[in-house]
N, C-alpha and C positions, 0 to 999 in steps of 0.2 A: 417475545416474538414466538408465535406458535411454531411448533416443530415442523409442520408442513410448509412453513414459509421461510425456513432457514436455508440459505444458499451461499455457495462460494463458487465463483466463476473465475477460471484462470485461462487467459489467452496469451498467445505468443505470436508475434508477427515480425517479419523482416521488411524493413523499409530502407532502401538505398544501402548504406553501410552501418545500419543500426539494427539491433534486436530490441523489440519493445515487449515487455512482459507486464500484463495487467492482472491484478487481483481485485475482484469486486465482490462484496458480500451484501447481505440483506439485513444487516444488524442495526439499521436505523441511522447510521452515520456517526461522525465525530462532532461533538459540540463545537459550534462556530467560535466560541470564545477561547478554545484551546487548540484548534487545528493548526495554528501557526507555531505552536510550541512543541508539538509531538516529537520532533527530532532533536530537541535540546537534551543535554545530559541531565540525568536525575529527574526528568519530568515524568510524573506518573499520575494517573487518576485513581489509582488503587490506594488503599491504606498503606502506610509506611511499612508495616510488617509483611505485606503481600507483594510488593514490587520494588525494584531498585530504580526503575526509570532509565535503564541502560539499553534495553533491547532495540528500540527503534533508533536510538542514537548510534549504537554500534553498527546496525544495518546501514544507516546513512553513511557512516565513515567508510565502511568496506566498499560500498557502491561508488561513492564519490572519490575517495582517495586512492583506493587500490585497483578498482576496475575502471576508473575514469568515466563513470556513468552519472546518471541523474536519477533521483527518486523524488516523487512528489505524491501528495495525498490530497484527495478532494472528496466531497460528498456527491453522490450521483443518485438520480431518480431514473428508474427504468421500468420497463414492463417485461414480464416473463410469464408465459403460460396464461395470459390474460389477467395477471395480477400486477398491480402497481406496487413497486418496491422501492425502498430507499436504503442506501448503505454507503460504506466507505469504499473508495477505490484508490489503490496504490499502483502507481505506474512507474516502472523501472525501464530506463532507456540505457542500453549498453552499446558501446562502439564494437563493431566486428573487428576481429584481429586480422591483419594481413598475413599472419604467420600460421598457416594450416598445421594442425597437429596430427 
């Protein structure tokens, strides 16, 4: 992907009693044949010496078990500055606490 077409968009919104955080890139997306496996422990698309396959698994565990939220990943196509782009989008939904700090 040309350097001029590399983007990462981060948005955060509040809806009712939830915070929604979205991370969208322009990296071409996640292969459809593996997208359902990316949160599994030890799953990696890298060579064994380059990755452990624990990063997204641990992220999923922290968000779902400790923060009582949801994380999902999908491929998205969108337009930015007149360019059609495709990339992965991770959406994290977290419940708002009733306990102000």
